[in-house]
N, C-alpha and C positions, 0 to 999 in steps of 0.2 A: 400391613399385617393385621389380621384380626377378623371379626365377624363382619359380613357384608351387611348392607342395609336391609336385606330381606330376612336376616337372622337365621338363615337355613343353610347357607354355605359359607365357606371361609376362604380367604386368601392369605398367603404367607410370603414374607420377604425372604430374600437369600440369607439375610443376617440371622433371622430366627430359625430358618431351616438348618443352618450350620449349628446354632446353639443347641437345638433339640438333639441333633445327631451327636454332638459332643457329650451332652448330659447322659444320653442313653448309653453311649460307649463307655464313659468313665464309671457310671454306676454299675454297669454289667462287669467291667473289668475289676472293680472294687470287690464285687461279690465273689468273682473267681479267685481273686487273691486271698480273700478270707477262707474260702474252701481249701485252697492250697496250704494256707497256714495251719488250719485245723488238721489237714490230712498229714503233713509232715510232722507236726508236733505230737500226734498220737501214735503214728507209726503203723496204723491199721485202719481199714475202711469200716467204720461203724457209723452209719448215716445218722442215727438218732443222736449221737454225741457230738456230731460236727457242729460248728458254729453256723456253717451254711450247708444245707443238705445237698446231696449229689444231684438230684433232679434239678434243683435251682441252679447249681453250677453249670450243668449242661445247657440249660435254657439261656443262662447268662453268656456262655460262649457263643451261642447262635445269635443272640441279640447284638453282642459286641461286634461280631463279624458283619452282620447286616448293617449296623450303624456306620461302621467304617466304610463299607462299600457304597452306602448311600451318600456319605460325606464326599467321597472322592469321585464317583462315577455317575450320579443321578442326573438326567437331562432336565434342563430348566423348565420345560413345559409340563413336567410331572411333579413339580416340587410339593404341591399339596398332598397328593395321594401318597407319595413316598414318605413324607414327614409323618403323616397320620399312621401309616403302617409301622414305622419305627416307634412312634409314641405308644401305640397299642401293644407292641411287643414288650416295651419297657414296663407298661402297666401290668401285663400278664405275668412278667418275671417277678415283679415286686409282690403282687398279690399272692402268687404261689409261695413265695418266701414267707410272707406273713402267716398264710394258712398252715404251712409246715412247722412254724415256730410259735404258734398260738397268737391269734390276732390281738388279744388284749394285753398280754405280758411280753410280747416280742420286742427285743431291742431294736428292731428295724422299722418301727412305726413312723420314725422321722422320715424315712425314705418315701413312705407312702404320701406323707404330707408334702414333701418336695415335689414328687411326681404329679400329684393331683392338682397342685396349684396351676400347672401349665395346661390343664384340660380346656380352659376357656379360650385359648388360642384357636382351637379347632371347631369352634362354633357351638351352637345350642344343642345340636343333635348329639355330639360327642358328650357334652355335659349331662344331658338327660340319660343317655346310655350308661354312662359311668354311675350315676345315681341309682338307676334301676338295678345294675349289677351289685352295688354295695347293699342295697335294701333287700334284694333277693337272698343274698348270703346271710343277712341279718335274720330274715324270716326263717331260713333254713335252720340256723343255729338255735333259734327260740322254739319253733313249732315242732321240728323233727328231731333235732339233736338235744333239745332241752338245755341249751347253753345260754349264757348271758341273761339269766334270770335275775341276777342281782342288779340293783339299781345302779351301783357303782360301775359294773361292767358295761351296762347299757350306755351310761353317761360317757364312759371312756370311748366306746365305739363311735358314738355320735360325734363327739368332739374330734377324734382322730381320723375318722373316715368320711363323714358327711360334710362337716363344716368346712374343711379345706376345699372341697368341690364347689360349695356355694360361694366361698370367698373368691375362688377362681373366676366364677361368672361376674362378680362385682368388679374385680381387677380388670379383666380383659374386655368386659362389656363397655366400660367407660373409655377404654384406650383404643377401642376398634374404630370409632368414628374418625378421630384425628389421623390415625394411621391410614385409614382408607382414603381420606382426603389427600394425604401426602402421596399415596401411591397413585391416586388419580392425577394429581398435579404432575407427578414424575412421568406418568404415561403421556400426559398432554405435552410435556416438555420434549420428551423423546419423539413423539409424533411431529411436533412443530420443527425440531431440529432435522428430522428426516426429510420433511417437506422442503426446508430451506436448502439442505444439501442436494436434493433432487433438482430443485429449481436452478441452483448454482451450476449444477453439472449440465443441465440442459442449455443454459445460457452460454457457458464456456464452450460447449460442443458446437453451438450455433454460430459462434464468432468466426468470421472469415479470416481473421488474423491468427497467426500462430501464437498459442499461449503455452508457456512452460513454467512450472513452479519448481524451485530448488530449495533445498534445506541449507543449513549453515556450512555444510561440507561441500556444497555444490552438487549434491546428488539429486537427480530428477525425481520429483514426487508426483508430478502431473504433467501430462501432455495431451493437448486436445487434437481432434481429427485434422484441423487445418495445419497445425505444426507438423504432424505426421506426413501429410501430403507434400508440404513444402520441402522438408529435409529428407524425405524418403525413408524414415525409420518407423517401424510398427510400434504400437504402444508397449507390448510386452517385452520387446527388445530394448526400448529406451528406458523404461522405468528402472530405478535403482542404479543407473549408470551415472558417472560423472558427466556433467553437461558439456565439458570440453570435447568429449569423444563423440557427442551427438550433434551439438551446435558448433560447428567449426567456423568461427569468425575470423575474417581477414580484413586487413586494411585496404584502402583504395588501390594500393600498388600490388595487392595479392599476397602480402607478407602476413603470417599469423600474428594476431594481436598478443600483446604482452601484458603483464600485471597492471601496467599503468594505462593502457588503452582499452582494456577489456571492460566494457560497461558493467558486466555482472560483478566482477571483482571490485570495481569501484563502489558499486551500491552496497556490497557486503561490508566494505571498509568504512564507508562514510554515512550509510543510512540515508543517502539523498538520492532522489530519482534522477535518471540520466536518460536523455533521448538524443539519438544521433541518426543521420542519414548518410553517413560517410563510411559504411562498412559493407563488406561482402560476406556471403554465406556460401560455404562449400557443401553441396548436397552429398548424400551417400553415394551417388553415381559419379561424383567429381565435378558436376556442373557448378559454376560460380554465378550467384545471383547478387544483384544490388538490393540491399535491404534497408528498411526503416526499423530501428530497434529502440524499444522503451523498456527500461529496467526499473522497477520500483521495489523498495524495501518491504519486508514483512516483519512487523513487530520491532524488537530491539535491534541494535547494531549487530550484524552478523547472524541474525536469526534465520534469514532466508531471503529469497527474491522471486518476484514474478517477472517473467521476461515475455514481452509482447513484440512480435516482429511480422513484417509483411514484405512481400516481393514488390519492389518498386522499379524493377529493371525496365519495364515498359514505360512507366512514367518518366524515368530519367531519359530514355531514348526520345520521347516526345519533347521533353524540355530541351534536349540538345538540338532537335530539329527546329524548334521554335526559336531558340537563340540564334542558330545559324541563319534562319530566315530573317530575323530582325536585324542581325549584323549585316547581312548582305543588302537588305532593302535600305537600311539607314545609310550605309556607305554609298550606295548608288544614288540616293536622293540628295545627299550632301552637295554633290557637284551642281545640279540644277538650282539648288537653294542658294548656293554661294554665287552662282551667276546672276540670279535675280537680285540678290542683295547688292551685287556690284553695279548692275544697271540702275537700280534705285538710287544708289549713292551718287552715280553720275548725274541722274536727273535732278537730284536735290542740290547738286553743287552749282553755284551761280556761275562759276567759270566755264562750265561745260553745257549748261542748259538755262533757258529762261522760261520760267512758268509763273503763272498768276498765284495769288495767295490760296485760292480754293484748291487748285491742283496740288500745291505744296502740302496742304493739309492732308489730302488724300494719300499722297505718296508717303508722307511721314507715318500715317497709320499702316500702310502697307509695309513700310520698312520695319516698323515695330513687330508686326505679325510675322514677317519672314525671319527676323532675328529669333523670335520665340520658337518658331519652327525649327531653326537651326539648332537652338539649344536643346530642343526635344530630341532631335536625331542624334545629337552628341550624347545625351543621357542614355538613349537606347543602346548606342554603341558601347558606352562604358559599362552598362549593366550586363550586356552580353559577354563582354570580356571578363568582367568579375566572375560571372557564373560558370564560364567554361575555363577559367584559369588562365586566360590570355592577358589579363590586365597586368602591366608591369609595375612594379614597385621599386622605385630607385631612391632609397633614403639618403638624405643629407642632413648635416647638422645645421639647425637654424635657431635663432633667438626668437622664441615664440612671441614675445612682447613686440618687438620691432616688426616682425613679419605680419602679425595680425593688425598692427597699427596702420600699416600701409594699406591693407585691404579695407579697413574701416573708413579711411579717408576717401576712397572711391565711392562710398555710398552716402557721403554727406549731402550732396545736392539732392539725391532721391528722397532722403529723410526730410530735408528742408522743404521740398516741394509739397509734402503731406503735412507740414506744420509739426513735425516730430523733433524731439531733441535726441540726437545721437551722441552718446557718451562713451568714451573709451577711458575706463577708470585709471589704468596705469598712467596715462598722460595727464589726467587731472591731478592725480596725487603728486606727480613730479612738479607740475607747474605750481600747485598750492604750497609746496614746501620749499621750493626753490632748488631742490636737488632730488636726484632719484631715490625713491624710497623702496621700490620693489627690486628684488634681485633679478638677475638675468635667468630666464628659464630656457635651458637648452633641450631640445628634443631632436631625435634622429628619425626624420619622417620624409616622405615624398612630398616635395614642396608643391608640386602641381595638385596632388590629391588634397593636400591641407588647404590650399588656396580655394579649390572647388567646394570643400566641406564648409569652410568659414564663410565664403560668399553666400553659399545657399542658405545657411542658417541665419545670417544677418539680413539677407533679402526677404526671407520668410517673415522675420520678426517685423520688418518695416511694412511688408504687405498686409499682415493681419493685425496691425496696430492702428486704430483709428485716431487716437489721441494719446498724448503723454510722451513717453520716452522709450528708447531702446538703449540698453546698457550692455557693453561688452567688457568683461573682466578676465583677468588671468591671475590665478593664485596657484599655490602648490606646497609641497613639503620636500623632504629630502629625496623621495623616490619618484614622485609624480608631479606633473604639471597639468593644470586643468583650465580650459577655456570655457567660459560661460557666456550665453547670449540670453539676456533677460529682456522681456517686453511687458508693457502694460496693456496688452491687446485683449482679444476676446477670450483667450484661454481655450482649453480643450477639455471637453467632457470625460469623466473618468472612464466610461464605457468605451470610448474611442481610443484611449491612450494605449491599450494593449495591442491595438491593430495599426497604430500610426506608422510604424516603420516597415509595413508590408507593402509589397509592390502594387501600385495603382490604387492604393487606399487613400480616400479623402474624406475628411469630416464633412458630413452632409446635414447642415442645418441652415436656419435662416441667416446666420451670420457669415456663412462661407459660400453661399450659392452664387453671389455676384463677384466673387474673387476667383480668378483663373488659376488653373493648376492641373498638373497631370497625375499627381500622386507617385511620381518617381523620385523626386528630389531627396526626401528623407530616407527612402529605401537605399538610394545610392550612397547617401552620406554614411549610413551605418556600415554598408559593406566596404566603403573606402577607409573608414576609420579602423574597422577590424583588420583589413588588409595591412594597415600600418601598425598593428599591434596595440591599438588603443580600444576605448569603449565609448559609446555614445548613449545617453539616456535623457529622460525628460522629467521635469517636475512642473506641474501645472494645476491650477484651480480654475474652473470655468467661470468666466467673467471677471477674473482678476489677473490674467496674464499668464505667461509661460516662461520657463527657463530651460534651455537645452544646454547640456554639459558634455564636453569632450575632454577625455583624460588620456594622456600619453605617459609612458615611462620617461622620467627626467634623467638627463645626463649631468654628472658633476662637471665643474669647470675643467678639471684636469682631463677627464675622459673626452669631453667635447674638444678640447685643444688637440689632444692625441689624434682623434678622428679626422679633424680638419687638416692637420699636417700630413696625414697619410692618404688624404683623398687626392686622386689625380687631378691635375689642373683642368683638364677638359670636362670634368664632372662638377666643377665649382659653379 
């Protein structure tokens, strides 16, 4: 608000626009009120005796109406012109009042001082015009009407009519530059925000995934073209509707999701992002799609959420076909592999074949390779069963310490061959104290799955440890039992840790290139652990070793006894 840098034009903010309209309205209303008071007090219309003359009252009514109309209905792009017109009307109204009530002795001189102080808002041209008008009236009074000849009258006129105009220039001239700077900064900010909003809209509209934004009540505030295409709803139809009527989420079995399985509701309640590939989406035409959904919170808990989803029906079909192929191929290949392994065993058996040392060495290497190939086929079969839901999980109550202790014992020769120390801490603690120190940790898991997980983790620890030791421990609390496999091996770089449990992923560096592996073991371990209701994670520092931890829900002694007693004999 104020005079621009060229000092010839002016800009005005909405704040001062409203203040000028309010001042003009209330001053005019005040004058109309004084006229009405004088009229009703005297009981007759005698203009000369009124406190406010009738012409002034009429002009005041017009100015008041114009000011109120400008305050309520003026368009923003014409603020400067309308404000100037209102101000000029107010000046004319007050000037007419002073002329009709004698400029030097009028009781309304204070009104002129008040009004003229705001002249500086409208720029130098308005100030100069006002000064010219005041001085022309002064010359008219002195030269034509021969008034204001006394020095006291002249001094009063200058102080009351000219000094306030000059003061207005001083006040608003100094304030114009900061205000102009603020207006410029404000305009820059508005422009930048507008550009950011436009860019964001372009990016969101260009995303091939469906994007929907909802507020705290679940009402759709934004939906991009990809989402409209996937669900079959138009933008205007979907906006302002509850997301549940537009994004109809279903479980794998086709049942509508509830409050506990709806990812959007979970995000609004917890303010934590959620991602799942286990849901279906029913489109507006009734078609059901397999989708990947990612829901993220916006701001504070319950403030809103961003839903990103995409159609993965084709991907899932491809995965199913791949899994089916792997399962069939692995199953068919197991028979010839088993046959080769059998014949190699016969060739290596001194009772069935006689071979020299060199041939025996070759056959031993071939036997080791065929066993590795057999384990690979078995892993592929297990993975395909896990992914398509065919892997059976038959839980049995087991003492984790005793069960894992037996598995550790089978790896003692392998560890010894590499010069490693294989330690099972529960056994060491019992031997050192002369009596068992650890409580019994009962868990209800599939014994075959647990054996495969523990064997894989221990074998990996031995494989990737060049020197030092491998330590297996079992600890827990009242609700959980935890198996840990710690090694002093090469460790795993931090950037690889987030990918370690992915299918076919292997750490690729100078420490691992000479160590064989397929990248399936850890992926299968995690899936087996999750199938049994547990969790598997890693703690590692590169160059200092790794610790793999497996945690299962723990059974109390009473609960374990009850389950054992109720388990059929053929399942024991």
